[in-house]
N, C-alpha and C positions, 0 to 999 in steps of 0.2 A: 416400762416397756423399753426395749432396746431402740436406740436412735439409729436411723439409716446413715451410713457413711457415704459421702459423695463419691468416693473413689471406688465403691463397690458397684457390681453390676446390678441392674434393676431386679428387684425381688420378684419371685413368681407369685401369682395370685390364683386362687381357685374359688369360684362362687359356690357356696354351700346351700344357700337358700335366698329366695327373693319373695318379699311380701309387698303387696300393692293395695292401696286404698284411695278413695276419692272423697273430695269435700265440695259440696255445691257452693259456688260463689255468685252472689247477687250484686250486680253493678248498681251504684247509686245514681249514675248518669248513663244514658245510652251511648254506646261508642260506635260510630259509623265509620267503617273503613271500606273503601271501594263501594261495591253494591250491597254490602251487608251491614246490618246493625246488630250489635251484641248487647244483650241485657242480662244474661246469666250464662254460666259456664262451669263445668267441673274442673277442679284442680286435682291432678294426680300426685300421689306421694309414693315413693319407692323406698323400701328398707331392705338392704342386702347384707347377708352374713358372708363375710369373705375371709378365707384362709390366706394369710399373707406370708406363709412359710415361717422362717425363723422369727419374724416380727410378731407372730401370733394371729389369732382370729378376732375380728371385731366387726361392728356394724357400720354401714355407710348409708347415707340418706341422699335423696334428691327429690325435687318437686318441680312440676311444670303444669301450666294450664293446658287444657285440651280444647283449643279454640276451633269451633266449626267455621267453615267458609274461609279459612286461611290456608291450611295445608292442602285443601281440595276445594277449588272454586268452580268445579264443573256444575252445569245446570242440573243434571240428573240426580245425583245423590242428595239425600236430605241432610240436615244438620246432625241427626242421630246417626246416619250412615257415616258421616265424617268422623264422629267421635268413636264409632265402632271400629273403624279402620285403625285409629290410634290405639285403641284397646288391644286389638289383635296384634299390632306391631309390638306392643309391650309384652304380651303373652308369648309371642314367637321368640323375641330376644331373650326372655327369661328362660325359656326351655333350652335355647342354644347355649346360653352362658353357664347353665348348671351342668353341662356335659363336657367331656373331654379332659385332657391333661392340663396341668398348671401351665401358665404362660405369663408374660408381663401384662400389665394393664392395657397398654397399647396393643400388644399382641392379641389380646382377647377381642378387641374391636376389629383388628385387621383380619383375624381368623374367620370371623362370621359375617363381615360386611357384604361380600358378594352374594352369599346364599340368602341372607335376610332381605336384601334389596330385591333379589329375584323372586323370593316368596311373596313379597308385597306386591310386586308387579303381576304375578300370576293370579293374585286375588283381586286385581283391578284397582289397587291403591296407587295414589300418586307417589312420586319419589320422596317428597317431603313426609308423607304419612308413613311410608315404609321405613324411613330412617329414624322415626320418632322413638321407637323402642330403645335402640342403641343410644340415642342422644341422651335419654334420661338414665338408663342403666350405667353408662360409662361414668357419669358423675357420681353415682352411688358407690361404684367400685373405687373410684379415685378418693372419695371421702374416707372409705374404710382404710385404704392404703396409707393415706396421710395421717389418719388417727393412729394407726399401728406404728408408723415411723416417727410420730411426734413432729411432723412437718406441716407447714401451711401448703396450700396448693401451689402458690407461686414458687416457694422454695423447692417443692417436689419436682416441678417442671424444670427449674433452673439446674438441678442436679440430675435430671432425666430419670427420676424415680420410676416413671411410667414406661421407660424403655422404648422411646421413639427411635426408629431407625429406617433404613431403606425398606421399601415394600413394593411389590408389584402393583399396588393400588395407586402409587404416585411415581410413575416412571419419569416424569418431568423433573423430579427432585433427586434423581439417582446421583449419589455421590455427595449430597448435601451434608455438611458437617453439623449434624443435629446437636451434638453435645456442646460445641462451641457456640452455636447460635442460641440455644436455650440458655446457656450461661450468660449471654449478653442481653437477655430480656431485662427491661427496666420497668417494673410495675409502677403504676401511678399510685400516689398516696391519697389522692382525692380525685373526684370526677365531677365535671359539670353535668348537671341533669338537663337533657334536652327535652323540653316540654312539647308534647304532641297536641297540636291544634286540630281537633276532630271536625268533621264536616257539619256537625250539629251544634258545636260549641258556640256560646254567645260571645260576641266580640265587643259588646258595649256594656257599660254599667259596672259597678263594683259590688257584685252580688255573691251571696253565700246561700247554702241550703240550711236545713234545720240542724245539721250536724256541726255547722260552723265552717265547713269546707267551701272553698271557692267554686263557683259555677261559671263565672265569666272569665275571659282572658285577662282583662285588667286586674281582676281580683287574684288570679293565679300569680301574676307577676308581682303584685304587691306582697303576697304572702311568702313566695319562695325566692324572689329575686333572680329569676332565670335570665340568662344571657344567650342561650341557644334554644332554637325552636325547630319543630318538624311540622310541616303543614301538609295536610292530606288533600289529594286531588280526586276528582270524580270521573274524569274521562271525557268531558266536554270542554274543549279549549275556551270557548267564550264564557261559559259559566265559571270555569276554574280560574280564569284570569281576573274576572270581576271579584270573585271571592278572595283571591290572593291579594288583590289591590286593597280590599277592605281589611284583611288581616294585617298587611304591612302598614297600613295607616294607623292601626291600633298599636302595633309594635313600635313604630317610629315615635309614637307619643309616650308610651309607657316604658319602653326598653331601648332607648336610643343607642345605636352602635351594635345592635343585636346581629347574630348570624343565624342562618336558617337553612334547612334542607326541604326538599319537596318529595313527597311519596305518592307515586301514581297507583300503587296497589294493583297493577296489571290492568288498569281500566282503559288505557289507550289501545284501540283495536289493532293498529299496525303502525309501521314507520311513517306512513303518510300523515296520519292523525298526530303522531308525535312531532312531526315537522311543523305542523300548524301551531302546536303548543310552544315550540321553541321560538318560532317567529314572533308569537305574541309576547313571550317572556322578554325577548330582546327589545321589544317596543314599549314595554311597561315602564313608565317614567320613574316610579319608585325604585325599580330594580336598576334602571339605567343610571340613576344617581349614585348607587352603591353596588355595582356588579359583583364585588368581592364578597358581599353578604351572603350570596347563594353558594353553598358548599358543594352540593351534588344533587342529582335527580335520581331518586330511587325507584327502580322497577316500574317504569311507566307502561311497559308492554306485557301482554300475557306471557307466561313462562314458555309456552309452546311456540311463540313468535319471537323469542328473544335473540335468536341467532340469525336474524335477517342480515345478509351480507351488506346491505346498503347502510347499515348503522355506522359502519366505519367512516362514512362520509358525512354523517349528520353534524351539522353545525350547531351543536347544543351550547347553551350559555354556561353550562357546568358539566362536569363529568358524570357519566352514567354509572349507577351502582346496582349490582345484582342482589336480589333478595329472594323472592319466591322461585326464580329460575335457578338458584343455587341448590338444586335438589340432590345432586350427586357429587362425588369427589372430583370428577373431571369437568364439572360445569364451569368453574372459573377460568381454567386455561382455555377452554373453548370460547367462552364469552370474551376473553381478552382479545382474541383474534378477530372478533366482530365489533369491537369498539367499546366494550365495557371495561373501565379502568378500576372500578371499585367492587367490593363484595362485603356483605354484612356478616358480622358475628352475632349469632343468636344461639343461646344455649340449647334451644329446642331443635336446632338444625344439626347439632353435634359438636361436642367439645373438641374432638380431634380434627374434625373438618376445619374448625376455626383456626386452630394452631397451624395446620398445614397451609391454609390459605394465607395466613399471616407470613409464614416462611416464604411462600411464593412471591408475595409483594416485595420482600427484601431481595430475593434472588433476581427477580426481573428488574427491579430498580437499579441493582448493582451492575447487571449485565447489559442493560439497555434493550437488547433483543430486537431492535429495528422498529419498534412500535412507539408512536408518540404518546407522551403523557406518563406521569408517575402513577403507579398502581397504589391503591390504598385500601384500608379496611375501616369500616365503621362499626359502632355498637348500636344495635336496634333492639326494641322491646316487643314482646308479644304479651302485653298486659301482665308482666311478671308481678306476682303478689308478694306482700310483706312476708318475711321469714325466709325459708330455704330458697325459694325460687329467685327472688330478687337478689339475695346475697350471693348465690353462686353465679348468677349472670353478671353481677358487678365485679366479682373477683376475676371472672374470665376476661372482662373488658380491661381490668387493671393489669392482669398478666400480659395482655397483648400490647400494652403501652398506649391504649386509646385514652384520649383526654376528655371526651364528652360522650354521653350515651343517652339515647332516647329512654325516657321513663314515662310510662303512662298508667301503670297499674294502680299507683297510689291515688291518681286523680279520679279513677272510675270506681274504685272500691274504697270504703272507709276503713283504713288500717288493715287489720287482719281479718276483716269480715266477721264470719260467725265462728272463727276458731275459738276453742275453749279459753277462758280467761287466764287459766294457769299457763297455758302455752304462750299466749301473748306476753304475759308478764316475764316468763323465762327468757324469751328472745330479747325483750326490752332491757332486761337486767344484764344479759350477756353482751349486748351490743348497744350501749348507751349513746355512742356517737352517731348511730344510724337511725335511732328512733326517738321521737319526741313524745313524752307522756303527759305534757301539760294539760291536755284536754281530758285527762282521765282514762284514756286508752292509747296504746302505742300507735303511732303513725310514722311513716317515713319522714325523716328530718332532712329538709333541703334548706340550707341557709346561704344567702347571697348566691343562690344558684348552684351551690356545691353540695356534694354528698361526701361526708367524712367516712372513710372505710378502713381505718387502722385496725378496728376490732375484728375484721375479717381475716387478718393475717395471723391466725392462731392455728394450732394443730388441727387438721381436718380440712374439709373443703368449705371454708367460709362460714362456719357456724359453730357456736359453742353452746347451743341449746337445741333440743330435738322436738319434733312435732309429737303431738299426742296421738299415737297410732290407733288407740282404742276408740277414738272419736270419729274415725273415718268410716265411710260406707264401702262395701265391696267394689272392686274394680268393675265387676259385671253390671253395676248400676250406672256406670258413667254415661251411657248413651241416652238415658232417660232424664238426665239432669240438664238438658239444653232446651 
């Protein structure tokens, strides 16, 4: 195949076909986040056939969990309704992407963003649900383009293979020198895995389940050597502070010198409740002894209450980070004016949204802009599973220069789950630095708290093995797999 030359303009792409399938994933441990507990969930797989002009036609892949009660936390819709919204977003984006003239990979996203978001809203979907289809399809298109050009995803972005440029979608970045900025990105060669401490996770004992995987926090640290942690909150300051004190007591004993983040998962009703949490955090002796250990407070408020003007005056012990409230491309600039200094990168929220928000952080930090505090980006997980999903999410975090990322999928699912043995073996063989096969089946390898990701820097978007598409169920079955 011809290699792409960095001096050339971005090649045109045209999506010829999109095939989708789902695989049921059963969790080995229940995962409680906010008011919801997850025990099973469908994982989506997308295979796109993409004409990349002179570079040829090839296949691109992507995968993502279809997690209920995260994209949409409203009381009315059921878990099946939540997944059905995600299915419809994928179907709508597929129809849109297979129509129209050739354009760049980024141009494909920009061309359809407004209409697809509007369509989702007209159907009653949340912004996160409406954006899901493009978030997954854009990764499959990028994968095909990288394979055709024989470039890794990080190399493709650094030479702007995707064609990022000024767009009416991002007026605040008008005049931004995309080519120079992308060339300056410095992908990480490894990443610290930030372990998620769920609200149901055992804090004592050195316990494992029948698979030999850890079930308690001390056992997790012993096995993986984590130095970074993410601690879930439930929305009641008194209960959360007591739980946090217990978690920190364990971490101080088994991982001295650790750093951690807090995730409110939209559970604090308003700024008044959040203020009570912040007051309690400042008075917590274990945190007062090491205030620098707390890195940021992630999405404590409901997304619809996140732009409260009083937040700018909140005396929080750590900066606030947008996650669920980052539903649209303009959410982070708006949030910044209301006191939010950080924003999460999640592949399920959108590849190009993450890159755009990372550029915003650099632009704002360079210019100052009259607002206090440095803006920053984090890498968060939505139970990304072994194989395509976790690899593409890790590659995105690496591209953005992030040094640690939340990982929880490997803790709640054993390896590749029920994926065919041949598929598991193919991924393990293609990425021996990322998977450990000593237990007889591939599992994510975390050593001394680190993920080795050198094998992701090959042609394509972070994978040198493909899923077994014939083993998947039709996308239409997704909503009954929850």
